[in-house]
C-alpha positions as CSV (number, residue, x, y, z in Angstrom):
1,M,0.0,0.1,0.0
2,A,1.5,3.5,-1.3
3,G,0.3,5.6,1.8
4,V,0.2,9.6,2.1
5,E,3.3,10.0,1.2
6,Q,2.7,8.9,-2.2
7,A,0.4,11.1,-4.0
8,N,-0.2,9.8,-7.2
9,V,-1.1,6.6,-5.8
10,V,-4.7,5.7,-5.1
11,D,-4.7,3.4,-2.2
12,V,-8.1,1.6,-1.9
13,V,-11.3,1.9,-3.6
14,G,-14.6,0.3,-1.9
15,Q,-17.7,0.8,-0.5
16,D,-19.3,0.6,3.6
17,A,-22.0,-1.1,4.6
18,S,-24.5,1.4,3.7
19,G,-23.1,1.4,0.5
20,R,-21.3,4.7,-0.1
21,Y,-18.2,4.8,-2.2
22,L,-14.7,5.0,-0.5
23,V,-11.4,6.4,-2.0
24,I,-9.2,5.5,0.9
25,M,-6.0,6.9,1.7
26,V,-3.8,5.3,4.3
27,E,-1.3,6.8,7.1
28,S,0.5,4.4,8.8
29,R,2.9,6.7,10.7
30,T,2.3,8.2,13.9
31,W,1.4,12.2,13.0
32,G,4.3,14.5,12.9
33,A,6.8,11.4,12.2
34,D,7.7,13.0,9.1
35,N,8.3,17.1,8.6
36,A,6.6,16.7,5.0
37,Q,3.4,14.8,6.5
38,A,1.4,17.8,6.5
39,S,2.2,18.6,3.0
40,Q,2.0,15.0,1.9
41,L,-1.4,14.7,3.2
42,K,-2.7,17.9,1.7
43,E,-1.1,17.0,-2.1
44,K,-2.5,13.2,-1.6
45,I,-6.4,15.2,-0.9
46,N,-5.7,17.2,-3.7
47,A,-5.0,14.1,-5.7
48,Y,-7.8,12.1,-4.5
49,V,-10.5,15.0,-5.2
50,G,-8.9,15.4,-8.6
51,F,-9.4,11.4,-9.5
52,I,-13.1,11.7,-8.4
53,M,-13.8,15.2,-9.4
54,D,-12.1,14.9,-13.1
55,G,-14.1,11.2,-13.5
56,S,-11.5,9.0,-13.1
57,L,-13.0,7.2,-10.4
58,A,-15.9,6.2,-12.6
59,R,-13.6,5.4,-15.5
60,S,-11.9,2.9,-13.3
61,Y,-14.7,1.6,-11.5
62,P,-18.2,2.5,-13.4
63,E,-20.3,1.4,-10.6
64,T,-19.3,4.5,-8.8
65,A,-20.8,6.8,-11.4
66,G,-23.5,9.0,-9.6
67,Q,-22.9,7.4,-6.2
68,P,-22.1,9.2,-3.5
69,V,-18.6,9.1,-2.7
70,D,-16.5,9.9,0.2
71,I,-12.5,9.6,1.2
72,Q,-11.7,8.6,3.9
73,L,-8.4,8.7,5.6
74,N,-7.5,5.5,8.0
75,C,-4.5,6.4,10.6
76,V,-2.9,4.5,13.3
77,E,-4.2,7.5,15.7
78,A,-6.7,10.4,15.4
79,P,-5.0,13.6,13.8
80,S,-4.3,16.3,16.3
81,G,-3.1,19.4,15.9
82,Q,-2.4,20.8,12.5
83,F,-3.3,17.5,10.7
84,A,-6.4,18.1,12.9
85,A,-7.3,21.5,11.1
86,I,-6.1,20.2,7.8
87,V,-8.9,17.4,8.0
88,E,-11.7,19.9,9.4
89,H,-10.9,22.1,6.7
90,T,-10.8,19.7,3.9
91,A,-14.2,18.0,5.4
92,A,-16.0,21.3,5.3
93,W,-14.7,22.1,1.9
94,L,-15.5,19.2,0.1
95,L,-19.3,19.2,1.6
96,R,-19.6,21.7,-1.4
97,F,-19.0,19.3,-3.8
98,G,-21.3,16.4,-2.3
99,I,-17.9,14.9,-0.9
100,G,-17.9,13.8,2.2
101,F,-14.5,13.1,4.1
102,R,-14.3,10.8,7.4
103,V,-11.1,9.4,9.6
104,H,-11.1,5.7,10.8
105,V,-8.4,5.1,13.5
106,M,-7.4,1.6,12.9
107,A,-7.0,-0.4,15.5
108,G,-3.3,-1.3,16.5
109,P,-2.0,-4.7,16.3
């Protein structure tokens, strides 16, 4: 799995129990583990938004066309500080386009 540090790779596309499609990015590092992490997260978010809005998602996964889509950030701990601010800003901004943004804290080993 590529992870947040590789912005040009879509980590996972799936569907939740309610039927919403998910474009999932994975951050396996703790928040603040890398000085470039905040900019990497922003770049990955922008790449995912582009993937959804330019029609690439629907072309790659035709069943998603016209369906509700969320971007999901899977991470090992809840975002805090500047990372929480990025998540909050992104979620509010994406609502204007009908795209959800959610965080899923993955259970430890």
